[in-house]
N, C-alpha and C positions, 0 to 999 in steps of 0.2 A: 799664535792662535791658528787653528786649522780652519779650512774653509767652512766646514760644518759648524764649528764654534762661532765663526763670524756671522754666518747666516742666522744662527740661533740668537746671537746678540742683537742683530738687527730686528728680528721679530719681537724680542723682549722689549727693546726700546720703543718700537711702534705700539705694541700692546700697552705699555706703561703710559705713553702719551694719549692714546685713545681712552684709556681708563680715566685719566685726569680730565679729559674733555667730557666724558660721560658723567663724571662726578659733578662738574660745573653745571651741566644741563639738568641733572637731577635736583640741584639746589635752587635753580632759578624759577621763581613763580611765573615769569612771563612765558615759560615753555609750557605748551599744552600738557594737561595731566597725563594723558596716555603716553606721550613721549618721555615725560619725567619718570613715569613708572618703569618703562622699558630701560631707560638709562640707569635707574637705580638698581634694577635686577642685574644688569651687566656689571655694574660696579661691585655688587655683592659677590658675583661669581669671580670677578677679577681679584677681589680681596681674599677669597679662599685659595687662590693660586699663588698669591703674592709671597708667602713664606718660602716657597720652593723656586722662586724666580731664577731661571737660568740653570737649575740643577734638578729638575723634577724627574719623576719616573716617566716611562713611555706613555701611560694613560694621561698623566698630568700634562705632558708635552702636547698630546693630541687635543686635550681640552683647551689648552692655551691657544692652539692654532684655530680651533673652532670658534673660540671667543673672539679672536682677532678678526676672523671673517665676519662674524655676526656684528661686531662693532662697525666695521668698515661698511657693511651694507646698511646699517642703521643711520649713519651720518647724513646721507642724502635726503632723508626724511625731514631734516631741519630746513632744507631749502623750500619744502612744501608749506611751511608755516608762513602765512601771509604777513607781510610787513609793509610799511610805508615810510617814505623819507621823513625825517624829523620835522621838516617844514613842508607839509603836503599842500600848502596854499599855492605852490608854484607848479602844480600838476596841470 
């Protein structure tokens, strides 16, 4: 495997994992609706790229990289969701 192929494989692996995380977020009712919608949109875009995973055209490769960046920038928004410990009586 060339170094270019190895770098592409890493990006495909990370994009696949982020796609799975976004899928889980889109399915959870505890996630605020606006975040669920964003996650679902990214999953939809990911699914359109999935058939060509690792062997797409230059435009598909670019779209995959853009989606990877979009997903990575989206995940910190989950930290903004207010949450409390299960037993908040000890606060």
